[in-house]
C-alpha positions in Angstrom: -37.7 -16.7 -22.4 -41.1 -18.2 -22.3 -41.1 -22.0 -21.6 -43.0 -24.3 -24.0 -42.9 -27.4 -21.7 -45.6 -27.8 -19.1 -43.1 -29.0 -16.5 -45.7 -28.8 -13.8 -47.7 -31.6 -15.5 -44.6 -33.7 -15.9 -43.6 -33.3 -12.3 -47.1 -34.0 -11.1 -47.1 -37.4 -12.9 -43.7 -38.1 -11.4 -45.3 -37.5 -8.0 -48.1 -40.0 -8.9 -45.5 -42.7 -9.8 -43.6 -42.0 -6.5 -46.7 -42.2 -4.5 -47.5 -45.7 -5.9 -43.9 -46.8 -5.4 -44.9 -47.3 -1.8 -46.9 -50.4 -2.7 -43.9 -52.6 -3.8 -42.1 -51.3 -0.8 -44.4 -53.5 1.2 -42.4 -56.6 0.0 -39.2 -55.7 1.9 -41.4 -54.9 4.9 -42.8 -58.4 4.8 -39.3 -60.0 4.3 -37.9 -58.0 7.2 -40.8 -59.1 9.5 -40.2 -62.8 8.4 -36.6 -62.6 9.3 -37.1 -60.6 12.6 -35.5 -57.5 11.3 -36.5 -53.8 11.8 -38.8 -52.4 9.3 -37.8 -48.8 10.0 -35.7 -48.3 6.8 -38.8 -49.1 4.7 -41.3 -47.3 6.9 -39.2 -44.1 6.6 -38.8 -44.6 2.8 -42.6 -45.0 2.5 -43.2 -41.9 4.5 -40.7 -39.8 2.5 -42.0 -41.2 -0.8 -45.6 -40.4 0.1 -44.8 -36.9 1.1 -42.6 -36.2 -2.0 -45.1 -37.8 -4.3 -48.1 -36.1 -2.8 -46.4 -32.7 -2.9 -45.4 -33.1 -6.6 -48.9 -34.2 -7.5 -50.3 -30.9 -6.3 -48.4 -29.0 -8.9 -51.0 -29.9 -11.6 -54.2 -31.5 -10.3 -55.3 -32.5 -13.8 -52.1 -32.9 -15.9 -52.3 -33.0 -19.7 -49.2 -34.1 -21.4 -47.8 -34.2 -24.9 -44.6 -35.5 -26.3 -42.4 -32.9 -24.7 -44.0 -33.4 -21.2 -43.6 -37.2 -21.8 -39.8 -36.9 -22.3 -39.4 -34.8 -19.2 -41.7 -37.0 -17.1 -39.9 -40.3 -18.1 -36.4 -38.9 -17.6 -37.3 -37.3 -14.3 -39.1 -40.4 -13.0 -36.0 -42.6 -13.4 -33.9 -40.1 -11.5 -36.5 -39.6 -8.8 -37.0 -43.3 -8.1 -33.2 -43.8 -7.9 -32.9 -41.1 -5.3 -35.7 -42.5 -3.2 -34.2 -46.0 -3.6 -31.1 -44.8 -1.7 -33.0 -44.3 1.6 -33.0 -48.0 2.8 -29.3 -48.2 2.1 -28.4 -45.0 3.9 -30.7 -45.9 6.9 -29.1 -49.4 7.2 -25.6 -47.7 7.4 -26.4 -44.6 9.5 -29.6 -45.4 11.4 -32.2 -42.8 12.2 -31.1 -40.2 14.8 -32.9 -40.7 18.0 -34.9 -43.7 16.7 -32.7 -46.4 15.2 -29.0 -47.2 15.6 -27.0 -48.1 12.5 -27.7 -51.7 11.5 -24.5 -52.3 9.5 -22.4 -49.1 10.0 -19.5 -50.6 7.9 -21.7 -50.9 4.7 -20.1 -49.2 1.7 -23.6 -48.0 0.9 -23.4 -45.5 3.7 -21.6 -43.3 1.2 -24.3 -41.3 -0.6 -22.5 -41.5 -3.9 -22.3 -45.3 -3.5 -26.0 -45.5 -2.4 -27.1 -43.6 -5.5 -24.8 -45.7 -7.8 -26.4 -48.9 -6.3 -29.9 -47.6 -6.6 -29.5 -46.3 -10.1 -27.8 -49.6 -11.1 -30.8 -51.4 -9.6 -33.6 -49.5 -11.3 -31.8 -49.3 -14.6 -31.1 -53.1 -14.3 -27.4 -52.5 -14.9 -26.2 -54.8 -12.1 -22.9 -53.0 -11.5 -22.3 -52.9 -7.7 -20.4 -51.0 -5.1 -21.3 -53.4 -2.2 -18.2 -54.2 -0.2 -19.6 -57.6 0.7 -22.5 -59.3 -1.1 -24.4 -61.5 1.4 -27.3 -61.5 3.9 -24.8 -61.5 6.8 -23.4 -58.1 6.3 -26.7 -56.7 5.2 -30.3 -57.3 6.2 -32.6 -59.6 4.2 -34.9 -56.7 3.8 -32.3 -54.4 2.2 -31.0 -57.2 0.0 -34.5 -58.0 -1.3 -35.1 -54.2 -1.9 -31.9 -54.3 -4.0 -33.4 -57.1 -6.2 -36.9 -55.6 -6.3 -35.5 -52.3 -7.7 -34.3 -54.4 -10.7 -37.6 -56.2 -11.2 -39.5 -52.9 -11.1 -37.1 -51.3 -13.6 -37.0 -54.2 -16.0 -40.3 -53.8 -17.8 -40.4 -50.2 -16.9 -41.8 -48.2 -14.0 -43.7 -45.9 -16.3 -45.1 -48.8 -18.4 -46.3 -50.3 -15.1 -47.9 -46.9 -14.1 -49.6 -46.7 -17.5 -51.0 -50.2 -16.9 -52.5 -49.6 -13.5 -53.2 -45.9 -13.2 -56.2 -44.7 -15.1 -55.0 -41.0 -14.9 -52.1 -42.0 -17.2 -54.3 -43.5 -19.9 -54.3 -40.1 -21.7 -50.8 -39.6 -22.9 -49.8 -43.2 -22.1 -48.7 -43.9 -25.7 -46.2 -41.0 -25.5 -44.9 -42.2 -22.2 -44.4 -45.7 -23.3 -42.7 -44.6 -26.5 -40.4 -42.4 -24.4 -39.5 -45.2 -22.0 -39.8 -48.6 -23.6 -36.4 -49.9 -24.8 -35.9 -50.3 -28.5 -36.8 -48.4 -31.7 -40.5 -48.7 -30.8 -43.2 -50.6 -28.9 -45.6 -52.9 -30.7 -49.1 -52.3 -29.6 -51.0 -55.5 -28.7 -54.3 -53.7 -28.2 -56.0 -50.6 -29.4 -55.8 -49.4 -25.8 -52.3 -48.5 -24.7 -53.1 -49.4 -21.0 -54.2 -52.9 -22.1 -50.9 -53.3 -24.0 -49.0 -52.3 -20.8 -51.0 -54.8 -18.8 -50.3 -57.6 -21.2 -46.6 -56.9 -21.1 -46.5 -56.7 -17.4 -48.7 -59.8 -17.1 -46.3 -61.9 -19.2 -43.3 -60.5 -17.3 -44.9 -61.4 -13.9 -46.0 -64.9 -15.1 -42.6 -65.8 -16.4 -40.9 -64.6 -13.2 -43.1 -66.8 -11.1 -42.3 -69.8 -13.3 -38.6 -69.3 -12.9 -38.9 -68.9 -9.1 -40.9 -72.2 -8.9 -38.3 -74.0 -11.1 -35.4 -72.8 -9.0 -37.0 -73.7 -5.7 -38.1 -77.0 -7.2 -34.4 -77.8 -8.0 -33.6 -77.0 -4.3 -36.4 -79.3 -3.1 -35.1 -82.0 -5.4 -31.5 -81.6 -4.0 -30.1 -80.5 -7.4 -29.4 -76.8 -6.8 -26.4 -76.9 -4.6 -26.0 -75.7 -1.0 -27.0 -72.0 -1.4 -30.4 -72.2 -3.1 -33.4 -71.7 -0.8 -36.7 -70.0 -1.1 -35.1 -66.6 -0.6 -32.5 -67.1 -3.3 -35.1 -68.5 -5.7 -37.2 -65.4 -5.3 -34.1 -63.1 -5.4 -32.9 -64.7 -8.7 -36.3 -64.7 -10.2 -36.6 -61.0 -9.5 -33.2 -60.3 -11.2 -33.2 -62.6 -14.2 -36.3 -61.4 -16.0 -35.3 -57.7 -15.9 -31.8 -58.7 -17.1 -30.5 -57.2 -13.9 -27.9 -59.6 -12.4 -28.1 -58.4 -8.7 -27.5 -61.8 -7.1 -27.4 -62.0 -3.3 -24.5 -64.4 -3.7 -20.9 -62.9 -3.9 -20.0 -65.6 -6.5 -23.2 -64.9 -8.5 -24.6 -68.0 -10.2 -21.3 -69.8 -9.7 -22.6 -70.4 -6.2 -25.1 -72.9 -7.5 -25.1 -76.2 -9.4 -24.8 -76.8 -13.1 -28.5 -77.6 -13.1 -29.4 -74.1 -11.9 -27.1 -72.6 -14.5 -28.8 -74.5 -17.3 -32.3 -73.5 -16.0 -31.4 -69.8 -15.8 -30.0 -69.7 -19.4 -33.4 -70.0 -21.2 -34.9 -67.4 -18.9 -32.2 -64.9 -19.8 -32.9 -65.6 -23.4 -36.6 -65.0 -22.9 -35.8 -61.8 -21.0 -33.8 -60.5 -24.0 -36.6 -61.3 -26.4 -39.3 -58.9 -27.6 -42.1 -59.5 -25.0 -44.8 -58.7 -27.6 -43.4 -61.5 -29.8 -43.4 -63.9 -26.8 -47.0 -63.0 -26.1 -48.0 -63.7 -29.7 -46.1 -67.0 -29.7 -47.9 -68.0 -26.4 -51.2 -66.9 -27.9 -51.2 -69.6 -30.5 -48.7 -68.4 -33.1 -45.3 -69.9 -32.2 -44.2 -69.6 -35.8 -43.9 -65.9 -35.3 -40.8 -66.4 -33.3 -38.8 -68.0 -36.1 -40.3 -65.8 -38.8 -39.0 -62.8 -36.9 -35.8 -61.4 -38.4 -34.7 -59.8 -35.2 -35.2 -63.0 -33.2 -33.2 -65.0 -35.6 -30.4 -62.4 -35.5 -30.6 -62.4 -31.7 -30.1 -66.2 -31.5 -27.5 -66.1 -34.2 -25.4 -63.5 -32.3 -25.5 -65.5 -29.1 -24.8 -68.7 -31.0 -21.7 -67.3 -32.8 -20.3 -65.9 -29.5 -20.9 -69.2 -27.7 -19.2 -71.2 -30.4 -16.1 -69.0 -30.3 -15.8 -69.0 -26.5 -16.5 -72.7 -26.2 -13.7 -73.4 -28.7 -11.3 -71.2 -26.7 -12.2 -72.7 -23.3 -12.1 -76.3 -24.7 -8.6 -75.8 -26.1 -7.3 -74.0 -22.9 -7.9 -70.4 -23.6 -7.1 -69.1 -20.2 -4.9 -66.3 -18.9 -1.2 -67.2 -18.8 -1.0 -65.6 -15.4 -3.0 -63.6 -12.9 -3.4 -60.1 -14.5 -2.9 -57.0 -12.3 -6.2 -56.2 -10.6 -7.8 -59.5 -11.2 -10.1 -60.9 -8.4 -9.0 -64.5 -8.7 -5.8 -66.3 -7.5 -3.4 -68.6 -9.3 -4.9 -71.7 -7.6 -8.4 -70.9 -8.9 -7.0 -70.3 -12.4 -5.2 -73.7 -12.3 -8.3 -75.5 -11.0 -10.7 -74.0 -13.5 -8.3 -74.5 -16.5 -7.9 -78.2 -15.5 -11.7 -78.6 -15.1 -12.6 -77.0 -18.5 -9.8 -77.8 -20.9 -10.8 -80.8 -23.0 -14.2 -81.0 -21.3 -17.1 -80.2 -23.6 -20.0 -79.9 -21.2 -18.5 -77.3 -18.7 -16.8 -75.4 -21.6 -20.1 -75.2 -23.5 -22.2 -74.4 -20.4 -20.0 -71.5 -19.2 -19.5 -70.2 -22.7 -23.3 -70.2 -23.4 -24.1 -68.8 -20.0 -21.7 -65.9 -20.3 -22.5 -65.2 -24.0 -26.3 -65.1 -23.1 -25.7 -63.1 -19.9 -23.6 -60.4 -21.7 -25.6 -60.1 -24.9 -28.9 -59.9 -22.9 -27.1 -57.5 -20.5 -28.1 -59.6 -17.5 -24.6 -59.6 -16.0 -24.8 -62.9 -14.1 -21.6 -65.0 -13.9 -21.4 -68.8 -13.8 -17.6 -68.5 -13.5 -15.1 -65.7 -13.0 -14.5 -64.9 -16.7 -11.7 -62.6 -15.7 -9.4 -65.6 -15.8 -10.1 -66.2 -19.5 -7.5 -65.2 -22.1 -7.7 -61.9 -24.0 -9.5 -63.4 -27.0 -12.5 -64.6 -24.9 -12.6 -61.3 -22.9 -12.6 -59.2 -26.1 -15.4 -61.5 -27.4 -17.4 -60.6 -24.3 -16.6 -56.9 -24.7 -18.0 -57.1 -28.2 -21.1 -58.8 -26.8 -21.7 -55.7 -24.5 -22.6 -53.7 -27.6 -25.0 -56.2 -29.2 -27.9 -56.0 -26.7 -31.2 -57.8 -26.6 -34.3 -57.3 -28.7 -36.5 -54.2 -29.0 -39.3 -54.4 -26.5 -37.2 -56.6 -24.2 -35.7 -55.8 -20.8 -32.2 -55.9 -22.3 -30.0 -52.8 -22.8 -27.1 -51.8 -25.1 -27.6 -50.9 -28.8 -30.1 -53.8 -29.6 -29.8 -56.4 -32.3 -32.5 -54.9 -34.5 -30.4 -51.7 -35.0 -27.3 -53.7 -36.0 -29.5 -55.7 -38.5 -30.8 -52.4 -40.1 -27.3 -51.0 -40.2 -25.9 -54.1 -41.9 -28.8 -53.9 -44.5 -28.2 -50.2 -45.0 -24.5 -50.7 -45.6 -25.2 -53.5 -48.1 -27.8 -51.2 -49.8 -25.3 -48.4 -50.1 -22.7 -50.7 -51.6 -25.2 -52.0 -54.1 -26.4 -48.6 -55.2 -22.9 -47.3 -55.5 -22.3 -49.9 -58.1 -25.8 -49.4 -59.6 -26.7 -45.7 -59.3 -29.9 -46.1 -61.2 -31.2 -48.8 -58.8 -33.9 -48.1 -56.2 -33.4 -50.5 -53.3 -35.1 -49.8 -50.0 -34.0 -51.3 -46.7 -36.4 -54.2 -45.9 -37.1 -55.8 -42.6 -39.4 -58.8 -42.4 -40.5 -58.1 -46.0 -41.5 -54.5 -45.3 -39.6 -51.5 -46.6 -38.3 -49.1 -43.9 -38.7 -45.5 -44.6 -35.6 -43.4 -44.7 -36.5 -41.5 -41.6 -36.5 -44.7 -39.5 -33.2 -45.7 -41.0 -31.7 -42.3 -40.2 -33.0 -42.5 -36.7 -31.3 -45.8 -36.1 -28.0 -44.6 -37.6 -28.2 -41.5 -35.5 -28.8 -43.4 -32.3 -26.0 -45.9 -32.9 -23.5 -43.1 -33.7 -24.6 -41.2 -30.6 -24.3 -44.3 -28.5 -20.7 -44.9 -29.7 -19.8 -41.2 -29.1 -21.2 -41.3 -25.6 -19.3 -44.5 -24.9 -15.9 -43.1 -26.1 -16.6 -39.9 -24.2 -17.5 -41.9 -21.1 -14.3 -43.9 -21.2 -12.3 -40.7 -21.7 -13.9 -38.9 -18.8 -13.3 -41.9 -16.5 -9.6 -41.9 -17.5 -9.3 -38.2 -16.8 -11.1 -38.4 -13.5 -9.1 -41.4 -12.2 -5.8 -39.7 -13.2 -7.0 -36.5 -11.4 -7.1 -38.4 -8.1 -4.0 -40.4 -8.8 -5.7 -43.8 -9.4 -4.6 -46.1 -12.1 -6.9 -48.3 -14.2 -6.1 -50.4 -17.2 -7.4 -49.4 -20.6 -9.6 -52.5 -20.6 -11.1 -51.6 -17.2 -12.0 -48.1 -18.3 -13.5 -49.0 -21.7 -15.4 -52.0 -20.2 -16.7 -49.8 -17.3 -18.0 -47.2 -19.8 -19.5 -49.9 -22.1 -21.0 -51.9 -19.2 -22.7 -48.9 -17.4 -23.9 -47.3 -20.6 -25.2 -50.6 -21.9 -26.7 -51.5 -18.5 -24.7 -54.7 -18.5 -23.1 -54.8 -15.0 -19.7 -56.5 -14.7 -16.6 -55.4 -16.5 -13.1 -56.7 -16.2 -10.3 -57.0 -13.7 -11.2 -55.2 -10.4 -14.7 -54.5 -11.9 -15.1 -58.1 -12.9 -18.0 -60.5 -12.1 -16.7 -61.2 -8.6 -15.4 -57.6 -8.0 -17.1 -54.3 -8.1 -16.9 -50.6 -8.9 -15.8 -49.4 -5.4 -12.2 -48.5 -6.6 -13.5 -45.6 -8.6 -13.6 -42.1 -7.0 -17.0 -40.7 -6.1 -16.9 -38.3 -9.0 -16.5 -41.2 -11.5 -19.3 -43.1 -9.8 -21.7 -40.1 -10.1 -20.7 -39.9 -13.8 -21.5 -43.5 -14.3 -24.8 -42.9 -12.6 -25.4 -40.6 -15.5 -24.3 -43.2 -18.0 -26.7 -45.8 -16.5 -29.5 -43.3 -16.6 -28.8 -42.3 -20.2 -28.4 -46.0 -21.2 -31.8 -46.9 -19.7 -33.5 -44.0 -21.5 -31.6 -44.9 -24.7 -29.8 -41.5 -24.6 -32.1 -39.4 -26.9 -35.0 -38.6 -24.4 -32.4 -37.4 -21.9 -30.4 -35.3 -24.5 -33.6 -33.9 -25.9 -34.5 -32.5 -22.4 -31.0 -30.9 -22.3 -31.4 -28.9 -25.5 -32.5 -25.2 -25.4 -34.8 -25.8 -28.3 -36.8 -28.3 -26.3 -37.7 -25.6 -23.7 -38.3 -22.6 -26.0 -41.8 -21.7 -27.1 
């Protein structure tokens, strides 16, 4: 069989991206030096990345790519950076034979399956973790900031960043961005695709800096609680804007004051908004925000979810006891129920924070929502499928697709009653062609099929090794990893983690996170025989 895809060109560009990944690796080197830690894990990672990247680059000195090569390059890049990202975790746990003793030999990330899970969770901005303890006592500051940096790099997209700064990717950049950028399509802000990529990354960088300054400002003003310092301000800035959720605090955002929680909420909302729309609003056209159908739907979804959960919390909608596998105790449940029931501000704050965190797929927690009653939990589970806007850093299905599906269903109902009528699906006053509508319907159906299949595989695999998980744990784990959300329920809740799963399930969820970040189709296309045949 002759192969139609120029895989050498694709892998050569993967090598280019890997080679330049060594530049952001300098940040954990600096952090390690500031805290008097060894820089060996990152020096080794830089050396391996340079060798691997340089070797792959030689496969095609002058790569020329089309749509097929773009699919392969984007899919392979996300897997390659996740594999490279495991090196600091493994070195911290095992050391370097003859050169460096293990730094934290008890780290759960010494298990290669765990290290790959954590790395893929970081780059895909999922935020699901297999860390046994989340703090800078049981891990180095350098490794912890690497964990957060992977999310920031993955948020706007590594390939989009490469298109922005590497002139060799200017040819074929449009195909690469279409293959990687989350959502039905990317709005071009400039005739030159590299300029569009630079605008998107520029806005992303600027908003991250603003959030870091505000969080550290709250600390300087004594309003942030005991745990916020410059390190935590940077760490949370790096994980909010990519809708990542890798907090260096075991209690996530619950570790900070109400003021910090209120400040982080609007940044999560911004992170889940189409960055092109934000750029146009900041460029003198703020009315474009409210005139945008998707933005109104996005705010509406979070508003409805917030109103429902606020009502439940205000009226005492907590669990009637500690469920099996929950990470909280009865005293914590009693304390939180007493603090929230009948109190509007904390009920509204936690409901809004969690609704925004789940819908945008950030995954932060201002409270252990595992102690909420079933109604509030199922509301959050529903939110895992909503997702942010197209062109944002959020995951899941995306609100624009749900809007188109709702309009399509309404159109079908109308034309069933009026067969002679011609009624196109309109979005923002423009008629969508049937091909775009079919694409959205196909993606959503495929997403749901993969979700159900994922939950089924997790159930089979856990039964195989004699482990028991509740139905809610299994379906929320599949929904959370495929949607790049992060926390699930019970043992996998916001204060728990995915450690209980067997390694085989963890590797399967690595695939779910990878597929979710690529929005499934580019990965599946690469797996079809027709893609490879001439």
